[in-house]
PAVOPA-815078 format. One record per atom (N, C-alpha, C): y negated, x, z. Coordinates in steps of 0.001 Angstrom, whole numbers, plus 500000, padded with zeros to 6 digits. Atoms other than C-alpha are relative to their C-alpha. Layout:
BEGIN
YXZ
...
//
This chain:
BEGIN
500443501083500762
836424910069354491
499497500329498745
501126499621500799
833216911232352584
500964501028499005
499221498720501192
835925914262351273
500644499141498812
499109500685500786
838133911480349909
498934499128499057
500786501100500565
835307909048348841
499399501133498550
500930499205501133
833715912564346521
501176500066499283
498976499999500875
837150913004345365
500388499463498797
499980500772500858
837701910259343947
498763499276499138
501303500112500756
834414909724342343
500059501328498802
500491498544500684
834683913232340932
501415499609498754
498776500036500949
838380912328339536
499742499277498844
500395501203500880
836811909012337962
498819500492498926
500985499604501198
834156911093336288
500526500940498978
499639499375501118
836058913785334428
501368499075499202
498962500499500434
838705910990333707
498833499154498871
500993501066500818
835648908576331768
499349501408499183
500568498791500897
834349912316330415
501159500266498729
498858499911500778
837586912709328911
500590499201499189
500283501092500486
837778909135327462
498836500214498968
501423500114501156
834282909332325837
500076501158499053
499608498898501343
835663912427323815
501260499630498982
499067500620500472
838767911078323204
500729499110500214
499618501577499630
839285907177323328
501303499790499982
498488500111500023
843146907367322588
500577500514501514
499535500012498682
843508908503326028
499621499224501176
499727501083499685
842726905432327213
501266499398500914
498814500579499968
846039904030326746
501282500859501320
498783498892498959
847372906817329483
499755499834501245
500528500427499036
845327905276332235
501074498875500975
498593500603499216
847576903588334910
499169498678499702
500970501644500158
846963899357334740
498870500029501515
500500500529498361
844279898223337382
498169500281499281
501376500168499810
840412898466337729
499623501236498802
499642498828500579
840763902247336202
500167499692498478
499738500110501510
842190901021333032
499129499019499538
500635500912501051
840163898174332337
498638500829499743
501094499230500446
837065900643332468
500287501097499246
499805499643501224
838824902801330290
500080499498498969
499986500817501125
839437900272328022
498759499790498984
500912500335500384
835858899188327774
499273501467499603
500689498629500227
834775902832327203
500773500263498673
499306499867501015
837081903134324598
499777499166498801
500380500578501451
836122900169322404
498038500001499904
501473499994500761
832268900978321979
500216500719499233
499924499534501116
831176902136319496
500194501588499320
499801498472499680
831641905892318655
498522500619499641
501046499412499672
827834906468318360
499336499623501696
500214499904498861
827440904650321650
500672501215500897
499332498828499249
830311906732322946
499332501268500209
500444498793500138
828648909941321728
498699500259501237
500917500087499146
825403909050323517
499999499871501352
499439499786498691
827052908180326817
500868500992500138
499754498609499821
828747911504326699
498940500907500232
501682499224499848
825263913225325995
499723499715501838
500849500464499017
823836910839329117
501145500334500908
498810499342498823
827102911729331562
500148501189500424
500122498656499857
826974915313330978
498515500160500469
501156499868499248
823448915543331889
499812499941501331
499937500358498567
823630913238334991
501068500333500337
498644499934499285
826667914589336812
499797500818501179
499598499321498575
827695915609340293
498839499716500488
500956499979499239
824451916819342203
498584499105499299
501196500503500859
821991915963339378
500081498602500056
499900501515499837
823357912201339630
499462499440501543
500120500383498735
822931911835343414
498239500388500047
501292500110499741
819409913187343291
499497499218499048
500787501293500990
818352910843340099
499885498569501154
499779501032499459
819837907980342459
498704499982501000
500901499650499312
817865909473345463
498453499403499988
501665500183500477
814449909433343468
499817498496499609
500056501199500195
815183905988342333
499653498947501426
499827500895498502
816060904543346003
498420500339500748
500775500174499333
812940905987347059
498452499172499021
501466500952501008
810351904298344240
500312498587500212
499754501720499396
812143900797345102
499759500194501236
500526500202498314
811622901781348749
498426499867499864
501723499604500713
807821902628347625
499632498294499854
500314501388500367
808086899006345834
499766499150501072
499974501140498924
809303897179348910
498830500225501216
500887499763498531
806726898750351708
499165499683499059
501370500575500822
803952897774348644
500362498379499981
500113501681499788
805377893906349018
499515499843501338
500055500304498480
805435894217352743
498334499751500522
501895499960499722
801510895236352874
499497498898499301
500690501105500433
800592892672350507
500327498938500565
499345501316499648
802746890029351802
499678500010501267
500175500407498953
802221890738355235
501054499108501108
499401500894499244
805218888978356372
500558500896501533
499872499693499213
805760891093359582
501500501047500363
498891499723499851
809188892765358587
499822500973498821
499904498917500764
809893896032356661
501342500254499109
498471499641499957
813907895773356042
499945498802498952
500149500811500979
813575892820353957
499761500432498453
500543499702501767
811367893743350590
500536501284500129
499168498758500803
813059897119350951
501048500058499466
498338500317500643
816471895740350455
500057499010498761
500200500721501171
815398893195348275
499342500828498689
500334499201501142
813527895675346136
500969500944499524
498717499071500197
816448898282346196
501299499514499310
499000500893500282
818988895673345600
499789499257498208
500602500830501063
817064893876342726
499907501494498921
500443498797500486
815858897762341332
501780500140499654
499372499241500170
819153899244341050
500832498897498773
499445501155500738
820614895783339816
499599500077497935
500311499936501730
818519896007336511
500364500869499661
500170498936500616
818464899259336369
501844499813499199
498428499954500364
822848898821335897
500093498979498698
499664500977500892
822199896003333724
499481500968498632
500690499220501351
820036898128331251
500864501281499823
498684499166500677
822397900957330923
500961499745499409
498915500606500768
824963898686330090
499520499511499029
500188500157501482
823072897291327253
499491501098499286
500321498774501258
821613900440325783
501311501013499678
499230499662500550
825191901808325658
501018499025499661
499082501161500697
826863898902324294
499290498984499173
500601500584500602
824892898368321767
500580498998498535
499447500504501363
827456897461318925
500775498749500555
499582500610499146
828822895107321520
499587498356500491
500557500979499213
827188891614321786
499874499378500759
499359500897499214
829266889697323843
499752501230501711
500275498992499157
829054893099326314
498760499879500669
501570500061499702
825355892878325994
499728498735500811
500570501241499430
825058889216327340
500816500296501584
499211499744498639
827634890002330129
498957500865501048
500752498903499095
825492892971331319
498214499299500165
501454500567499979
822117890762330772
500212499072501556
499965500915499255
823607888216333246
500519500619501338
499993499107498786
824873890775335796
498562500625500439
501035499860499810
821657892363335762
498969498760500767
500915501218499435
819812888720336650
500636499763501088
499375500405498753
822387888055339370
500001500672500893
499897498954498961
822427891412340865
498106499092500211
501141500473499193
818473890510341260
499568498518500813
500389501212499343
818950887147342229
500322500168501241
499313499656499047
821125888401345083
499196501025500563
500840499029499799
818698891069346073
498845499299500635
501165500685498937
815852888882346969
500765498454500858
499799500948499052
818032886134348374
500782500973501484
499682499074498656
819605889320350864
498863500166500729
501280499703499565
816326890291351285
499089499070500885
501178500922499190
814551887127352298
501072499416501440
499095499849498569
818122886454354764
499756501236500930
500305499030498830
817269889643356433
498994500004500899
501377500077499342
813855888839357151
499562499092501098
500296501624498986
814594885871359130
501124500143501093
498830499567498869
816032886893362285
501017498825500861
499187500948499564
817803883225363043
501270500475499113
498839500082500987
821523883160362050
499852499456498563
500014500547501208
822176882542358375
500365498510499778
499984501405500124
823431878962359218
498932499046500059
501341501074499241
820338877894360608
499174500239498546
501237499342500922
818498879960357437
500238499111498547
499338500428501655
820784878018354346
498996498738499645
500979501056500537
818527874679354271
498849500665499311
501163499249500369
815364876894353958
500219500756498704
499863499472500969
817480879287351538
500206499265498564
499467500959501600
818800876534349190
498338499663499338
501355500698500568
814961875360348733
499767500956499030
500706499286500192
813969878396347865
500612500946498540
499046499159501076
816887879433345035
499666499677499119
500562500306501257
815372877578342293
499068501290499426
500975499322499849
812082879699342787
501114501593499782
499549498370500054
814514883050343398
500443500178498499
499470500083501333
816438882098340107
498993500753498892
500762500221500889
813593881554338267
499252502021499818
501136498422500045
811599885252339408
501622501022499153
499075498865500455
815552886877338439
500765499877498409
500156500378501585
815351885237335085
499283500802499291
501035499389500568
811969886762334399
500221501248499783
499594498841499512
813182890066335803
500899500701498653
498762499400500953
816162889970333206
499480499678498836
500717500058500919
813515889300330447
500252501255499138
499566498864500758
813000892713329622
501605500927499658
498726499973500336
816947893328329322
500699499249499191
499836500892501063
817168890946326832
499483500965498792
501011499177500795
814221892490324839
500614501324499827
499320498451500346
815995896244325183
501167499598499416
498958500094500632
819219894786324143
499671499658498205
500177499934501595
817663893553320551
499492500905499905
501001498126500611
815955896872320445
501420501069499799
498934499070499950
818750898255320964
501188500245498903
499039500738501431
821069896309318260
499298500526498952
500673499898500785
818229896949315929
500563501491499536
499549498541500355
818438900758316053
501544500251499796
498570499188500376
822254901230316457
500298499045498546
499581500497501355
822335898896313136
499232501084499172
500783499082501341
819747901325311584
500608501267500127
498942499068499692
822021904055312882
500777500029499129
498601500332500827
825153903019311795
499979500064498271
500094500078501287
823751902505308248
499548501240499664
500561498831500319
821980905944308201
501232501234500118
498685499509500150
825503907471308935
500952499876499115
498894500291500928
827182905407306311
499346500834498915
500473498989501129
824591907131303972
500085500927499771
499747498542500100
824811910341305071
501496500350499414
498828499865499898
828681909889305093
500630499977498170
500158499858501509
828543908724301282
499483501266499082
500615498749500808
826191911491300217
500922501000500646
498863499071499922
828655913980301761
501135500141498892
498856500251500717
831577912424300024
499510500374498256
500472499779501066
829164912521296811
500028501315499605
500183498798499796
828437915912297490
501111500779499282
498661499160500337
832307916869297825
500377500035498630
499357499993501106
833346915500294784
499091500712498673
500799499102501016
830589916988292611
500458501325500154
499603498970500051
831399920074294010
501402500641499480
498341500116499821
835184919623293540
499850500210497924
500115499635501270
834287918833289780
499241500897499287
500553499064500765
831925921614289192
501115500792500165
499051499226499641
834751923669290495
500870499917498642
498729500291501220
837366922136287635
498766500358498711
500425499856501514
834366922581284877
499952501736499859
499759498451500188
834193926395285842
501167500509499628
498604499712500164
837888926806285593
500051499663498694
499423500295501085
838289925011282566
499011501202498972
500852499229501232
835708927448280770
500757501285499657
499063498725499957
837677930624281818
500709500152499306
498598500228500451
840722929349280441
500031500451498545
499979499878501689
839682929461276398
499650501466500002
500687498488500447
837397932679277060
501365500954500092
498626499258500206
840739934648278354
500595499935498987
498749500283500575
842978933100275994
499405500655498634
500726499562501650
840446934135272729
500516501599500521
500020498293500043
840227937648274124
501178500616499889
498380499650500159
843662938268274609
500762499852498762
499873500184501347
844371936708271465
499362500998498854
500615498887500768
841944939034269868
500246501331499697
499340498654499803
843524942121271355
501195500030498832
498277500273500867
847169940899269622
499180500106498335
499831499717501415
845527940478266370
499385500890499389
500043498736500170
843841943930266255
500866500839499928
498188499250500031
847387945298266851
500111499874498609
499704500262500924
848686943668264580
499467500414498234
500436499356501193
846341944452261755
499948501171499817
499855498709500211
846385947982262211
501523500812500217
498446499533500049
850524947979262669
500058500766500885
499236499090498864
850446949460266052
501505499735500340
498412500125499714
853861950180266938
500126499463501740
499732500535498621
852946949206270734
499697498307500137
500076501452500194
852750945566269549
500722499047500534
499129500695499313
855880944386270961
499750500138501884
500441500148498543
854670945649274400
498654499356500539
501142501135499444
851278944220274274
500647498559500092
499920501408500229
852893940885273381
500591499854501587
499485500202498764
855008941511276630
498946499730500921
501199500103499158
851890942214278497
499112498634499939
500228501511500184
850418939057277175
500427499077500484
499259501055499108
852864936953278187
499961499639501446
499982499775498606
852880938184281474
498659499244500659
501798500438499548
849018937655281789
499776498778500247
500544501411499760
848899934102280585
501030499476500877
499371500624498585
851762933060282911
499318500283501248
500741500242498863
849877934295285522
498840499206500057
501467500614500215
846443933457284478
500205498259500144
499764502060500183
847559929653283686
500386499662501107
499477500666499235
849224929302286445
498837499776501753
502105499621498684
845829930685289061
499275498924499660
501436500803499951
843372928839287007
499832499026500420
499891501128499887
844776925723288041
500100499387501594
499902500494498569
844778926323291614
498347500615500476
501081499717499404
841615926472294033
500076501501500658
499902499104499780
842708929438295811
501066500872500217
499115499209500595
844972932404295324
500263500948500950
499543498771499173
846533935274297280
499378501155499382
500081498728500968
845112938734296242
500901500527499486
498607499338500878
848612940033295524
500007499444498489
500106500910501183
848577937221293089
498887500711498856
501188499576500999
845115937882291734
500155501464499487
499545498768500387
845764941571291480
500768500472499163
499343499841501091
848588941124289438
500106499870498754
500362500468501439
847060939061286847
498819500799499348
501002499076500106
844194941539286918
500836501260499310
499125498701501040
846807944258285937
500503500030498855
499115500770501870
848712942102282942
498748500310499591
501246500217501280
844937941803281493
499748501188500015
500606498495500215
843914945392282132
501059500825499012
499398499204500992
846985946505280475
499994499415498207
500731500514501495
845957944183277338
499149500576499498
501379499663500153
842750945509277234
500334501882499833
500279498575499916
843835948954277447
501280500046498615
499457500024501212
846387948268274574
498882500444498367
500724500277500981
843564947138272819
498745501253499380
501344498907500096
840961950189273355
500688501155500424
499518499031500234
843136952882273815
499780501008501133
500527499127499022
842266955816275754
498490500122500208
501735500307499708
838377954541276098
500295499325501309
499794501038498557
839884952366279311
501281500355500803
498894499524498563
841486953813282503
499696498744500890
500064500892498654
842178951805285255
500622500318501275
499794499625498743
843125952083288979
499882498670501165
499986501035499174
844113949052291320
500348500452501320
499497499487498275
843998949562295489
499880499270500817
499608501448498916
845230946364297518
500617500481501011
499280499360498929
846105947446300968
500975498790500083
499360501122500028
849230945549301812
499515498925501513
500938501069499153
847363944067304983
499284499008499520
501336501161500756
844773942101302549
501019498915498697
499283500781500825
847937940947300123
500205498340500154
500199501146499442
847877937500301500
498968499032500039
501801500930499911
844011936981301887
499919499072498579
500086501446500999
842974933926299969
498502499995499116
501057499970500258
840288934014297570
499857499006498729
500309501270501012
838731931343294779
500709500862498622
499131499439500616
841447932070292040
499055500310498499
500479499125501150
840251934517288838
498423500441500167
501816499183500085
836767935601290222
500197501523500181
499910498499500299
838147939145290651
500128499993498561
499910499638501586
839373939128287128
498813499662499231
501311500231501128
835894937565285466
499185500883500455
500727498510499517
834055940684287584
500919500816498990
499572499287500807
836422942633285700
500444499806498767
500050500382501277
836528941028282370
498232500525499546
501238499655500071
832502941563282948
499889501411499899
500149499179499590
833045944900283730
500216501032498664
499295499413501291
834772945828280345
499215499648498875
501012500670501278
832516943746278120
498394500194500237
501174500122500129
829245944641279586
499691501868500412
500130498975499502
829899948299280848
501124501151499290
499423499184501308
832816949936278676
500294499985498922
500167500018501802
833030948767275313
498837500481499563
501267499277500150
829242949714275220
500060501350499759
499941498335499931
830089953420276027
500839500242499423
499295499400501047
830785955419273233
501721500637500783
498574499514499228
833622957304275532
500581499165500726
498899500907499102
834898954253277565
499850500403501470
500157500109498065
835182954499281380
501377499708500646
498753500003499114
837522954215284158
499137498373501063
500455501272499421
837686950358285778
500761500489501494
499182499600498898
839075950892289659
499234498748500901
499957501301499498
839523947486291344
500640500056501637
499513499431498680
839741948115295354
499471498569501035
500155500964498717
839966945752298619
499940500490501503
499956499290498583
839197946680302291
499426498927500877
500306501416498905
838527944368305618
499195500391500643
501594499826499257
835287944032306839
499881498766500875
499906500967498958
836180942197310161
500513499001499694
498866501591500958
836987938503309242
500143500139498766
500320500463501563
835750938955305780
500867501216499166
499455499109500836
837239940972302750
498854500339498885
500609499164501037
835323943314300348
500401500476498989
499516499643501170
836107943333296881
499550501140499025
501005499506500396
834652945968294805
500626500357498442
499627499842501420
835071946227290749
499131501360499453
501391499065500492
833289949686289882
500654500212498606
499880499651501565
833324950602286157
499088501138499386
501032498586500145
832241954016284976
499183499553498380
500577500301501355
830696952207281853
498446500421499872
500977499778500274
827018952191280968
498999499795501079
500673500130498923
825586951004284070
498817498440499720
500681500891500064
823259948271284919
498891499957499122
501516500001500540
820002949498283460
500047499871498399
499834500194501795
821780949603279466
500778498348500225
499851501497499903
822804945733280334
499416498824500245
501033501185500169
821021943261279160
500538498555500704
499751501341499351
821211940269281752
500826500384501281
499035500065499115
823528939263284062
501138499726499695
499017500217500525
825766937650282085
500509498450500439
499955501311498992
827266933709282327
501368500449500702
498900499821499070
830447935660283984
499625499987501502
500757499849498313
828098936489287111
499233499410500594
500270501189499845
826579933577287075
500953498885500378
499049501020499800
830035931762287004
500645500082501555
499594499374498642
830885934106290027
499422499499501032
500720500435498941
828198933252292141
499691498250500291
499706500950499683
827982929711291558
501598499447500940
498622500349499573
831852929326292348
500217500642501553
500074499054499198
831362931344295498
498776499343501258
500692500581499222
828376929083296756
500819498564499941
499457501512500496
830485925669295765
501305500571501116
498542499831499158
833379927422298440
499388500643501059
500306499525498547
831731928901301110
498484500262500569
501291500046499275
828010928309300771
499227501263500122
500656498640499804
825942931119302408
500731500980500606
499342499154498905
828716932745304161
500697501159498758
499617499134500803
829771934570300917
498967500597498689
501175499642500613
827950937056298233
500825500855499058
499578499091501060
828236939440295176
498529500499499859
500973499362500107
826039942089295145
500648500977499036
499853498961501716
825364944629291759
499147501072500627
500748498708499800
824290948386292283
500563501174499105
499925499112500929
824154951121290086
500960501090500651
499533498971499222
826600954080290463
500022500836498913
500077498939500934
827336957379289364
501194500371499438
500934500297501175
828598956943286937
500430498428500013
499794501328500398
828379953125285646
499417498916501261
500513500889498863
828255950008288175
501108499710500920
499395500554499049
829562948533291221
500031498645500014
500040501494499600
830147944710291718
500800499818501343
499469500110498903
830890943916295215
500375498726500737
499540501248499755
832296940761296267
500111499835501981
499655500024498850
832281939659299832
500567498616500448
499505501393499633
834619936811301221
500210499669500891
499327500147498476
835133935211304483
500882499353499695
498768501019500038
838440933431305792
499970498792499732
500304501061500123
839008930397304508
500398499121501331
499484500785498722
839380927274306974
501325500104500366
498665499489499395
842984927927307204
500287501059500078
499748498649499399
843108931439307428
498839500156501457
500899499481498837
840320931039310492
500589499271500808
499394500750499200
842194928195312214
501393500613500797
//
């Protein structure tokens, strides 16, 4: 029999914990008292439900029964003290009365605390606590008299008003607790609403900053590439037609990618290839380049144009200031779940480059907005030139 009771309780406990985490599961509970309990849990506010889940996970299994045993010992001690003070000659009555009243008020207090968002439920819990206190005192007095209950009724009826008054006075703390809890709940809900609004505004600000940063990139690359065409046309270079084709390919790829927050590395490297071919037509033998993208990383997503910004920065601050020009190598490799992308230019290096430039600041800000502290940009001197290395974690879609 005890095994059945324990199994029933454990099944009920698992059911309630599941509904506390996912209220929609209440609809799957079979009709009856368990369905009513499940509906009451589902009707709780999210704050109350979260706090009740934490409480239930803390006091479950043996820990719950140990807590009940400790409370029973405390209430029993109170009953013994009552008997020592009153000296009625019976120990059962005060012990039973103290335990029933104590556990009744405790149940009411728990109900009030975890239903702060439902005023009607709090009133019900208050009344239950009062009635349990009255019933506890009534039963205790009845047990303290050896006569049959029928003979005790006139006496018990005379003291019912006094017992009821005691029960009401005992229930006043529940009422005060309910009022305090409602104010606390309202303040907490207001704080959560403010936090949600602050998060929404921060997200909108981040998105607007990203749009602004991408808008800054578009004219920058457009004027650079048109400048290359203008220079070749002025020089009467025979490669003007080929450059125009490369420029069209670059603009088609870049303008498409600029309007996306994330692009795959295959697309990003294709845009970089078109851009470097345009710049190679402008700089001639002073610019050589190599792209290395493993097939396994071709579909990994990165912020659009972010690697291209580093390539453009390498040409502007590394290759162009060098009399002999240099070589640019763009490569990607896996690093655990992250991907490392290196842009190595064989130009003048970091020491000869004044400042970090707007391009690098743009990259850092975009990384911070997209990934927080999980991504990074590092610069280091190389022999020859400079290496700019991006560390980009997987996106939320890729992590799922």
